[in-house]
C-alpha positions as CSV (number, residue, x, y, z in Angstrom):
1,M,47.5,162.4,209.7
2,S,49.9,165.1,208.6
3,G,52.2,165.1,205.6
4,P,54.7,167.2,203.7
5,I,54.1,170.8,202.9
6,R,54.8,172.4,199.6
7,R,54.5,176.0,198.6
8,L,54.1,177.5,195.1
9,G,57.4,178.6,193.8
10,E,59.5,176.1,195.8
11,T,60.8,174.2,192.8
12,S,63.6,174.6,190.3
13,E,61.5,173.4,187.4
14,P,61.0,176.0,184.7
15,A,57.4,177.2,184.4
16,D,57.5,178.7,180.9
17,A,56.6,175.5,179.0
18,S,53.8,174.6,181.5
19,A,52.4,178.1,181.1
20,H,52.4,177.8,177.3
21,Q,50.6,174.4,177.6
22,A,48.1,175.9,180.1
23,A,47.2,178.7,177.7
24,R,46.6,176.2,174.9
25,A,44.5,174.0,177.1
26,G,42.4,176.9,178.3
27,F,42.9,176.4,182.0
28,G,42.7,180.0,183.0
29,D,45.2,182.2,184.8
30,A,48.5,181.1,183.2
31,Q,50.8,182.1,186.1
32,F,48.8,180.3,188.7
33,V,48.5,177.2,186.5
34,A,52.2,177.2,185.7
35,E,53.2,177.5,189.4
36,F,50.8,174.9,190.6
37,E,51.9,172.5,187.8
38,A,55.5,173.0,188.9
39,V,54.6,171.9,192.4
40,L,52.7,168.8,191.1
41,H,55.6,168.0,188.7
42,D,57.9,167.9,191.7
43,L,55.5,165.6,193.6
44,W,54.9,163.5,190.4
45,N,58.7,162.7,190.4
46,L,59.0,161.7,186.7
47,G,56.0,159.4,187.0
48,R,56.9,157.5,190.2
49,N,54.0,159.0,192.0
50,L,50.4,159.6,191.1
51,V,48.2,162.6,192.3
52,L,44.8,161.1,192.7
53,G,42.7,163.8,194.4
54,W,42.6,167.0,196.3
55,C,40.5,169.0,198.8
56,P,40.5,172.6,200.1
57,A,42.4,173.2,203.3
58,E,43.1,176.3,205.4
59,G,45.6,178.4,203.4
60,G,45.8,176.0,200.4
61,V,44.9,172.5,199.4
62,E,45.7,168.9,200.4
63,L,46.7,166.4,197.8
64,L,46.4,162.6,197.7
65,V,49.8,161.5,196.4
66,V,50.8,157.8,196.3
67,P,53.5,155.8,194.5
68,H,52.2,154.2,191.2
69,Y,52.9,150.7,192.4
70,V,50.3,151.0,195.2
71,I,47.6,151.2,192.5
72,A,49.0,148.6,190.2
73,G,50.0,146.2,193.1
74,G,46.5,145.8,194.5
75,L,47.0,147.8,197.7
76,D,49.3,145.2,199.3
77,P,51.8,147.8,200.7
78,A,49.0,149.9,202.1
79,Q,47.3,146.9,203.8
80,E,50.6,145.9,205.4
81,R,50.9,149.4,207.0
82,N,47.3,149.9,207.8
83,D,45.2,147.9,210.3
84,R,42.0,148.8,208.3
85,A,42.3,146.6,205.2
86,V,40.2,147.5,202.2
87,G,37.4,144.9,201.9
88,N,37.3,144.9,198.1
89,P,40.6,146.3,196.7
90,H,39.5,146.3,193.0
91,A,36.2,148.2,193.8
92,F,38.1,150.6,196.1
93,I,40.7,151.4,193.3
94,Q,37.9,152.0,190.7
95,D,36.1,154.3,193.2
96,L,39.4,156.1,194.0
97,L,40.2,156.7,190.3
98,G,36.7,157.5,189.2
99,G,34.5,160.5,189.9
100,D,35.6,164.1,190.7
101,K,39.1,164.9,191.6
102,Q,37.9,167.4,194.2
103,L,37.0,165.5,197.4
104,N,35.5,166.5,200.6
105,P,37.9,166.4,203.6
106,D,36.4,163.4,205.2
107,I,36.7,161.3,202.0
108,M,40.2,162.6,201.4
109,H,41.4,161.6,204.8
110,S,39.6,158.3,204.7
111,R,41.4,157.4,201.5
112,C,44.7,158.6,202.7
113,K,44.3,156.3,205.8
114,A,43.3,153.3,203.6
115,L,46.3,153.8,201.4
116,G,48.7,154.4,204.2
117,F,50.0,157.8,202.9
118,P,49.4,161.2,204.6
119,P,47.9,164.1,202.6
120,T,50.4,166.6,201.1
121,F,49.7,170.2,201.9
122,V,50.3,172.9,199.2
123,K,50.1,176.5,200.3
124,L,48.1,178.7,197.9
125,D,47.7,182.4,197.8
126,A,44.8,182.2,195.4
127,D,41.2,181.8,196.4
128,V,40.7,178.0,196.1
129,G,37.0,178.4,195.3
130,Q,37.9,180.5,192.2
131,V,40.4,178.1,190.8
132,A,38.8,174.7,191.8
133,A,38.1,173.7,188.2
134,Q,41.7,174.5,187.1
135,I,43.1,172.5,190.1
136,S,41.0,169.5,189.2
137,E,42.1,169.6,185.5
138,I,45.8,169.8,186.5
139,V,45.5,167.1,189.1
140,K,44.0,164.8,186.5
141,R,47.1,165.2,184.3
142,F,49.4,163.9,187.1
143,G,47.3,160.8,187.9
144,I,45.0,158.1,186.4
145,T,41.2,158.4,186.0
146,Y,38.7,155.6,185.7
147,V,35.6,156.1,183.6
148,G,33.0,153.4,184.0
149,D,31.2,153.7,180.7
150,R,32.2,155.9,177.7
151,A,31.5,155.7,174.0
152,V,34.6,155.1,171.9
153,T,34.9,154.5,168.1
154,L,37.8,152.8,166.3
155,F,38.8,153.5,162.8
156,D,41.0,150.9,161.2
157,I,42.8,151.1,157.9
158,V,42.4,147.8,156.0
159,G,45.6,146.1,154.9
160,F,47.8,148.9,156.4
161,S,50.8,146.7,157.0
162,L,51.0,145.8,153.3
163,F,51.5,149.3,152.1
164,S,54.9,151.1,151.7
165,P,55.9,153.6,154.5
166,L,55.1,156.5,152.2
167,E,51.6,155.1,151.4
168,Q,51.0,154.4,155.1
169,V,51.8,158.0,156.2
170,T,49.7,159.3,153.3
171,Q,46.7,157.1,154.3
172,L,47.0,158.2,158.0
173,N,47.1,161.8,156.9
174,S,44.0,161.2,154.7
175,L,42.2,159.7,157.7
176,S,43.3,162.5,159.9
177,Y,41.9,165.0,157.4
178,A,38.6,163.1,157.3
179,V,38.4,163.3,161.1
180,N,39.1,167.0,161.2
181,A,36.6,167.7,158.3
182,A,33.9,165.8,160.2
183,H,34.7,167.7,163.4
184,S,34.4,171.0,161.5
185,K,31.1,170.0,159.9
186,M,29.6,169.2,163.3
187,L,30.8,172.5,164.7
188,S,29.2,174.3,161.8
189,K,25.8,172.9,162.9
190,K,26.5,174.1,166.4
191,I,26.8,170.6,167.8
192,D,28.7,170.9,171.1
193,I,31.5,168.3,170.9
194,S,34.8,167.7,172.8
195,F,36.5,164.9,171.0
196,A,39.8,163.3,171.8
197,R,41.8,160.8,169.9
198,T,44.9,158.5,170.1
199,T,46.5,156.5,167.4
200,T,46.6,152.7,167.2
201,G,49.3,152.8,164.6
202,D,47.0,151.9,161.7
203,G,44.0,154.0,162.8
204,F,42.5,156.0,165.6
205,Y,40.5,155.5,168.8
206,I,38.2,158.6,169.1
207,W,36.0,159.4,172.1
208,N,34.0,162.3,173.4
209,R,35.2,163.8,176.6
210,D,31.5,164.5,177.5
211,R,29.6,161.4,178.6
212,S,25.9,162.2,178.3
213,I,23.5,160.3,176.1
214,Q,23.6,163.1,173.5
215,A,27.4,163.3,173.6
216,N,27.5,159.5,172.8
217,I,25.0,160.0,170.0
218,N,27.1,162.9,168.6
219,L,30.1,160.6,168.6
220,Y,28.1,158.1,166.5
221,H,27.1,160.8,164.0
222,F,30.7,161.9,164.0
223,M,31.8,158.4,163.1
224,H,29.5,158.2,160.0
225,L,30.6,161.7,158.9
226,V,34.2,160.6,158.9
227,L,33.3,157.4,157.0
228,A,31.3,159.5,154.5
229,D,34.1,162.0,153.9
230,N,36.5,159.0,153.4
231,A,34.1,157.3,151.0
232,I,33.9,160.5,148.9
233,A,37.7,160.8,148.8
234,R,38.1,157.2,147.8
235,A,35.7,157.7,144.9
236,K,37.8,160.6,143.6
237,S,41.3,159.3,144.3
238,S,43.5,156.6,142.6
239,G,46.2,154.3,143.8
240,N,46.7,153.9,147.6
241,V,46.2,157.5,148.6
242,T,42.9,157.1,150.5
243,P,42.4,154.3,153.0
244,L,39.8,151.6,152.9
245,L,38.3,151.7,156.4
246,R,36.4,149.5,158.8
247,A,35.0,150.9,162.0
248,A,33.7,149.7,165.4
249,F,31.7,151.5,168.1
250,H,31.3,150.4,171.7
251,V,30.5,151.8,175.2
252,G,32.5,150.5,178.2
253,G,34.9,151.3,180.9
254,H,38.5,152.5,180.6
255,Y,41.4,154.1,182.4
256,E,42.7,157.5,181.2
257,F,46.2,158.8,181.7
258,Y,48.6,161.4,180.3
259,Q,51.7,160.0,178.8
260,S,55.0,161.6,179.5
261,E,56.5,163.9,176.9
262,G,60.1,164.5,177.8
263,L,60.0,165.0,181.5
264,N,56.4,166.2,181.7
265,P,53.0,164.7,181.2
266,T,51.3,165.9,178.0
267,I,48.0,167.8,177.9
268,Y,46.6,165.0,175.6
269,S,45.2,161.9,177.3
270,Y,45.3,158.2,176.3
271,I,42.8,155.5,177.2
272,V,43.1,151.8,177.9
273,G,40.6,149.3,179.3
274,D,37.6,147.1,178.6
275,V,36.2,149.3,175.9
276,T,39.5,149.5,173.9
277,I,40.0,145.7,174.3
278,E,36.5,145.0,173.1
279,L,36.9,147.3,170.1
280,A,40.2,145.7,169.1
281,R,38.6,142.2,169.3
282,L,35.6,143.4,167.3
283,I,37.7,145.0,164.6
284,E,39.9,142.0,164.0
285,R,36.9,140.0,162.7
286,T,35.3,142.9,160.8
287,V,35.3,142.8,157.0
288,P,36.6,145.7,154.9
289,G,34.0,148.5,154.8
290,Q,32.0,147.2,157.7
291,V,30.7,149.1,160.7
292,V,30.2,147.0,163.8
293,V,28.6,148.0,167.0
294,G,29.3,146.3,170.3
295,D,26.6,144.8,172.6
296,F,26.2,147.2,175.6
297,D,23.6,148.0,178.2
298,V,24.9,150.8,180.3
299,P,23.7,153.9,182.3
300,M,24.2,157.1,180.3
301,P,23.9,160.5,182.1
302,D,21.2,162.9,180.9
303,A,22.8,166.1,179.7
304,G,22.5,168.9,182.2
305,A,20.8,166.7,184.8
306,D,21.9,164.5,187.7
307,T,19.9,161.5,186.3
308,A,21.0,158.7,184.1
309,S,19.0,156.3,181.8
310,R,20.0,152.8,181.0
311,V,20.5,152.4,177.3
312,D,21.3,149.2,175.3
313,T,22.6,149.0,171.7
314,V,19.3,148.7,169.9
315,D,17.8,151.6,171.9
316,F,20.9,153.7,171.3
317,I,20.7,153.3,167.5
318,E,17.1,154.2,167.5
319,R,18.0,157.4,169.4
320,T,20.6,158.2,166.8
321,Q,18.0,158.0,164.1
322,E,15.7,160.3,166.0
323,T,18.3,163.0,166.2
324,L,19.6,163.0,162.7
325,S,17.5,166.0,161.7
326,S,20.2,168.2,163.3
327,L,22.6,167.1,160.5
328,E,20.3,167.8,157.6
329,G,21.7,170.5,155.3
330,L,25.3,169.6,155.9
331,V,27.2,169.8,152.6
332,L,29.2,166.7,151.5
333,S,31.2,167.1,148.3
334,G,29.2,170.1,147.3
335,E,25.7,168.6,147.8
336,P,23.5,169.2,150.9
337,V,22.4,166.2,152.9
338,E,18.7,165.6,152.6
339,A,18.3,162.6,154.8
340,I,20.4,160.1,156.8
341,K,19.3,156.6,157.9
342,C,21.1,154.6,160.6
343,Y,20.1,151.1,161.4
344,L,21.3,147.7,162.5
345,T,21.0,145.1,159.8
346,G,18.5,142.2,159.9
347,E,15.5,141.0,157.9
348,H,12.0,142.2,157.1
349,A,9.3,139.8,158.3
350,E,6.0,139.1,156.5
351,D,4.1,141.3,159.0
352,D,6.3,144.3,158.0
353,S,8.3,144.2,161.2
354,Y,12.1,144.3,161.1
355,T,14.3,141.7,162.8
356,V,17.7,142.9,164.0
357,K,20.4,140.2,163.9
358,K,22.7,139.8,166.8
359,Y,26.0,138.1,166.1
360,L,28.3,136.0,168.2
361,I,32.0,136.7,167.5
362,T,34.8,134.3,168.4
363,D,38.2,136.1,168.5
364,K,41.7,134.6,168.0
365,H,41.9,133.7,171.7
366,G,38.7,131.7,171.6
367,L,36.8,134.3,173.6
368,T,33.3,135.2,172.5
369,R,31.3,138.5,172.5
370,H,28.1,139.8,171.0
371,A,27.9,142.5,168.3
372,Y,25.7,144.0,165.7
373,N,26.3,144.9,162.0
374,A,25.4,148.6,161.3
375,K,24.5,150.5,158.1
376,I,24.3,154.2,157.4
377,N,22.7,155.6,154.3
378,I,23.2,159.3,153.4
379,Y,21.0,160.9,150.7
380,R,22.2,164.1,149.0
381,G,20.5,166.5,146.5
382,N,21.3,165.4,143.0
383,S,24.2,163.1,143.8
384,E,24.3,159.4,144.3
385,P,23.5,158.2,147.9
386,I,26.5,157.3,150.1
387,F,26.1,153.8,151.6
388,L,28.3,153.1,154.6
389,G,28.8,149.6,156.0
390,V,28.0,146.3,154.4
391,Q,24.8,144.1,154.2
392,D,24.5,140.8,156.1
393,H,25.2,138.7,153.0
394,Q,28.5,140.4,152.6
395,L,29.8,139.5,156.0
396,G,31.5,136.3,155.1
397,S,33.1,134.7,158.2
398,F,32.5,137.7,160.4
399,A,30.4,135.9,163.0
400,D,27.5,133.6,163.6
401,T,23.9,134.7,164.0
402,I,22.6,133.9,167.5
403,E,19.4,131.8,167.0
404,G,16.6,132.8,169.3
405,L,18.1,136.2,170.2
406,E,16.7,138.2,167.2
407,I,15.3,141.5,168.3
408,V,12.1,142.6,166.6
409,L,11.4,146.3,165.8
410,E,8.0,147.3,164.7
411,D,7.5,149.7,161.7
412,M,11.1,149.9,160.7
């Protein structure tokens, strides 16, 4: 199956802006990146087409380029042209959009055949092996990526729509500052993080680009540092300068894409999918000041290894508690952190065990989902402790406790 041939430099699109973006994104050789981006920009055609993968080829690379409606339309056009119909279109699409963008030639050609579109050849003078990582990053910006399970946190400003426009922008700026301050504090402890965020209008979705167990734990720690910085700011401020927050944390699947900025895709990604839907449904029932954690049981990759461990919500929170020593010594409002305690709320039993409560939430559509109420206590030097989240008796109409599904932890 042969397709069109493109060569670097065969485009009238200016490369200066792309080169500038490449330098900021750290992609490497700016001239190569700019020229390769220009070719992909031409193939992308203002967003009509998606670039979904690539593989090395003699003298260059082959690209998997298809119209966007082929993905959104459930492969109907491809199946009409191809006598080899895809058995499970949904699973095929998720497999197509997930995983590495660099494919081996056999998989590349198999997918091209299934979709009914030939590969597009791009001639490269560069050593493909030396620039493979850059190629994959650039290809990702001109397509859609599916991630099966990623940790995401949602910060929501309570009562945002009731404030004046000036108060709204002030509160968003305050939240943004808290996010940046928390990021800086984690970097000061040499905690390797690669966070991304997108606005919801009255808050932020924030996720870690890394997907290991430790990366997810780091995101949870990041969440409570943001909440702590915000709580300190609220105690010192007056009026409606600093927002009252509520937060949700969950792990699930999503699609990632790069929205157009002018006539080019940006270097900043956006996410949408099951995990953002679940977070939105959780947060709408969450009371002011609450921290809610979704009910998940997912495989999480082990950092630096090809293995993965299945982790559920209760196990995950226990792991966050075990790694909190890395944050001791952080300075919050001039006082060093001496200890942090993360836990899911519940009740102490007579035998000194601790029962975690699992909640059943019914959203405005009548759909139900499970969740947990979380608390974080931060103890500092000579200052008062910072208590984040709310206790069970403060939840009001948040949700119903599920009888018979309490989870017992020993020696809490």
